N, C-alpha and C positions, 0 to 999 in steps of 0.2 A: 427865333431858337422855340422848339419844340416845349410843350409842359412836360414831356416825357425826358425828354435831355436833361431839361430844369430840375426834375426829379431824381431823376439819376448823379447831376453834379452836386445837390447838396448831401447824398448817402454819403458818395467817395467823400466829401469834406471831412462829413461827420466823424466816416469812417480814421482817417488821415488823424483826426483832433483823438479821438479816441486813443489811437494808438502810442502817438506821442503823447498823451497824460500817462499812459501804463510804462514806458519806458522813462519817462521822466520819472516818475515815485523810483523805478526800481533801482536809478542810476544815484538816486539819493542813499538808498543803501542803509549801513548804520545810522546816518543823519535823521532819519525818522524819528519822531517824538516819541511814539511807543517805544519804540527799540533803543534808545536811549535812555530811558527811564528804565528799564529792563535791565540795560546794561549797569548803569552807572548806581542804581537804586539811593540809599541814600547821598550819594556824589550829588544827583540830580538836584534833589531837595536843597543842596547847600547853595549850589550855581544857583538856583533859581532864587532863594533868599539874596545870594552875593549882588544879583541884579536888581532886587527891590522887585520882583514878582514877572518878573518880564522872561516869560518861557521863552519867548523866539533867541532872544540875547542868551540865556543859557543855553539853551542847545546848540548855538553858534559855536558856543565855546566847547564846551563838550564834543561835539563834531568835530572841532580843531584837535581836540587833542586824540581823538581815535587816527585820524589824517595822520598824525603826525609819530604816534606810538604804538598805534593799532597792530603792523607788522613786527615791531620786536620780537625777538628768539631770544630767551632767556636759556641760560647752559645751568647744568644740574653742578652741585657742589661734589665735591669729594669726598670721601667719607671722611678723612679727616681733616678737613675745611669743616662739614657738619659738624663733627665731633668739638671741634675747638669754639664754636658760636653758640653749642649747645650749654657749654663749662661758661664759659665768660658772660652769659645769659643767666645763668645759675646763680653766678658770680655777684651779677651786680643786684640779683635779688635778696642773696644773704647781706650786702653791703648795705639795703635799702635798712637795716634795722637802726645802723649806727649814723648812716650818712644817706638821708632820703634824696636830697639833691644830688649828689654824685653819683647816688643810684641812677637816677632819670637821667642823667648828663651822660651815663655810658651806656645805657639804652638806646637813648639818643644816637651817638655814637656807631653802637653795634648793628641797629638798624641801617644807617647808611653804608658801612663797610660789606654789608649780607646784602644789602641790593645793587650792591656795584656788583660782588661777587658773582652775581645769579644773573647780571649782563644788564642792569639798566643802569640808566646815564651817571655820572658819579655825583656821590655825597657833598664833594665841592659845590655844585650845581643845588642845591636843596629845590628849589622851584622847579626846579625841570626832571629832576629825578620822583619827585613827588607826582608831578603830575604824571607822569609815564607808571608809577605805582597805581596811582587812579584809574587808569584802564586798563588792567590788570586782575587789579586786586579791591577794586572799590567797594567793596564792604568788610574791608579789613585796613583802610589806610586812616581814615581820621584819627586811628593809636597812635601813627608815626609823628598826624599834625601835630597832637596832643602834645606828646612827650618833648618835639622840639620848641614848641611854645613855650612849655614849661621852663626846659631848658635853657632858653634865651632872655627869659623872664627877670627884669633888674627888680631884686628885694630894694624895696623901699622902707625901711620900719618906723622912721617917723610918720608917713602916711600910712602906714596897712597893707604894704604892697607887696609884689611879690605870692608865689604858689604856695598855697598852703600844704601841710601834710598829706592830708586826704585828699588833696587836688593830683598832689604826686603821685602817690598810692594807685588812685581812680586810673590817672595816664598811662601808669606802668601798666597795670593789668590789662587796660583795653588796647595796646603796644604790641602784647605777647600775642594778640591774635594775629598780626602781622608777620610777626617772626616767627609764628611756627607754618604758618603760609609759606613761607621764603624759605625757611628752613628744610622743610619736608622732603625726600626724594620724588624727583621729578617720575613721569611715567615711563618711562623706557629704563629708569632703575629698578623699579620694581620689577620687571616684564624680566630683567638679567638676573637680578637676585632666585627669580622663580626656575629660568632655565637654569641657574647654576643648580635650587635644588633638587631638581628632576632628573641633572646629570647625574645625582650622587652625594655633592657635597653638601655639607652639615649648612642647616637654616641660619641665615645669620639672626646673631643674639638680638633682642629687640634694644633701644637706645634707652638707657637712663630714663628715668623719668626726673623731669625737673619742673614738676605744678608748682604755681604760685602758691604754698601752703602759707596759711595766714602770718605762720610765725616767718614767715622770707620776707613779708612785706609789710613791718610793723611790729612783729613780735618776738620774743625769743622762740629759741626752737626749744623744745623740750626736751631735757635729760634722757637718755637711753638709762634703762635698768639693768 
């Protein structure tokens, strides 16, 4: 075999290997570490910590989450559904004044119901629902995890166990971010509203504000003058 033929074969093999490497990287898609870290944000760090710093194991777990739930298609809430969820959340915030543990429990149930109403796995499958939510709302799902943990903590007065009021307050405030992400109208809802306005219909009224004021999470609401 001549030297020229050998060189040509070497070049061909190198080219084939290069193409195979590129195709392999493309096939990995969202499983690539950098993409996973950007997609999951704080959930990526939590996964790494849970695997004792083993990033490969954490990335395999997160990639599996994407494989199982990445193509999930959510449904938008009907206006009446949205108003009901918002009213119930506001009531839970009010209830925190006198019954913080019951209020946090209601927040936990509300998030489970709301996520199910949007098309995520049913709240009876908490771990599966949380996993699916982490794929689509990675930056807010920790609030749900916290209220669920607080709700199911067993208070043990003799040993000082159970969540304190400040911990319950913090968990409920953090959980609100996920609630707002799930309850807000979808993109096609906003488009439908704009179309109606352009056609001469009155613009929809802005939803009532249910901001978590200080009085609604542990302080009495000031009397109106």
